[in-house]
C-alpha positions as CSV (number, residue, x, y, z in Angstrom):
1,Y,-6.6,-4.5,9.3
2,K,-4.0,-7.8,9.7
3,I,-5.8,-9.6,13.4
4,K,-3.8,-13.1,14.5
5,M,-7.0,-15.4,15.7
6,D,-6.9,-17.9,17.8
7,E,-9.2,-19.6,16.0
8,D,-11.7,-19.0,12.6
9,A,-14.4,-16.6,13.4
10,T,-16.2,-13.4,12.0
11,L,-15.4,-10.2,12.8
12,T,-17.3,-7.2,11.3
13,I,-16.0,-3.7,11.2
14,E,-17.8,-0.9,11.0
15,G,-17.2,2.6,9.9
16,V,-17.4,5.0,7.0
17,I,-14.2,4.9,4.2
18,R,-12.1,9.0,4.0
19,Y,-11.9,9.1,0.0
20,P,-8.7,10.5,-1.2
21,K,-6.6,11.6,1.4
22,Q,-4.4,13.9,-1.3
23,T,-0.7,13.3,1.2
24,L,0.2,10.3,2.8
25,T,3.3,9.2,5.0
26,I,5.3,6.7,4.1
27,N,7.6,5.9,8.0
28,P,11.2,4.1,7.8
29,G,11.0,0.3,7.4
30,W,7.5,-1.9,6.8
31,T,4.4,0.1,7.7
32,Y,1.1,-0.7,6.0
33,L,-0.2,1.1,2.9
34,P,-4.1,1.6,2.5
35,V,-5.1,2.7,-0.8
36,S,-6.9,6.1,0.5
37,S,-8.7,5.9,-3.2
38,S,-12.1,5.3,-4.7
39,C,-9.7,3.8,-7.9
40,G,-6.9,1.5,-8.1
41,I,-4.2,3.8,-8.4
42,D,-1.4,2.1,-10.9
43,V,2.3,1.5,-8.7
44,D,4.9,2.2,-10.9
45,E,3.7,5.5,-11.4
46,L,3.3,6.1,-8.3
47,F,6.2,4.3,-7.1
48,G,8.7,4.1,-9.5
49,A,10.8,7.7,-9.5
50,I,11.1,6.5,-5.7
51,P,13.5,4.9,-4.6
52,A,14.0,4.3,-1.0
53,I,10.4,2.3,-1.4
54,T,11.9,-0.8,-2.2
55,M,8.8,-3.6,-1.7
56,I,5.5,-3.2,-1.9
57,K,3.6,-6.9,-0.7
58,D,-0.2,-8.2,-0.8
59,M,-0.6,-9.4,2.9
60,A,-3.9,-11.2,0.7
61,G,-1.8,-12.8,-1.7
62,S,1.1,-13.0,-3.1
63,A,2.4,-10.0,-5.3
64,V,4.6,-8.0,-4.8
65,Y,6.4,-4.5,-6.4
66,V,10.7,-5.2,-5.9
67,P,11.7,-3.1,-9.7
68,E,14.9,-3.1,-7.6
69,F,15.5,-6.9,-8.9
70,G,13.5,-6.5,-11.9
71,V,9.9,-8.0,-10.4
72,T,7.0,-5.7,-10.4
73,N,3.9,-8.6,-10.7
74,L,1.6,-6.3,-8.3
75,D,0.6,-3.6,-10.8
76,T,-2.7,-1.8,-9.5
77,L,-2.5,-1.4,-5.3
78,E,-6.8,-2.0,-5.4
79,P,-9.3,0.5,-3.2
80,G,-10.5,-2.2,0.1
81,K,-7.2,-4.1,-0.1
82,A,-3.7,-4.1,2.5
83,Y,-0.2,-3.9,1.2
84,Q,2.9,-3.5,3.2
85,I,5.3,-0.8,2.0
86,Y,9.2,-0.6,2.8
87,N,10.9,2.2,2.6
88,D,14.3,2.0,3.0
89,S,15.6,6.2,4.2
90,G,15.2,6.7,6.9
91,S,13.1,9.1,6.4
92,P,9.4,9.1,6.2
93,I,7.9,10.3,2.2
94,E,5.4,12.4,1.9
95,I,2.9,10.9,-1.3
96,D,0.9,12.2,-3.7
97,V,-2.3,10.2,-3.5
98,P,-3.4,11.2,-7.1
99,D,-7.6,12.3,-8.0
100,C,-9.5,9.5,-9.9
101,E,-10.4,10.4,-13.9
């Protein structure tokens, strides 16, 4: 989740994490990337063969994945973290999320 607040506060979000979601749809342009796995996911393994995915950013840090320019210091998508992803195509892309081993 991403929220904007005027001052510091504690926000508690309750719910149930549902793992795994087998297929993930990435819409064109910038969108949020949920990690629908209970284990880390190798970024290059999942997205390396999809040229339309041109950037992935860690929302809470400085790690990025920009394979076109060889900038790939974001190696693993971690459960419970938030990312932004850019789909450069004009169509949604469906990604099959691998199971944990």
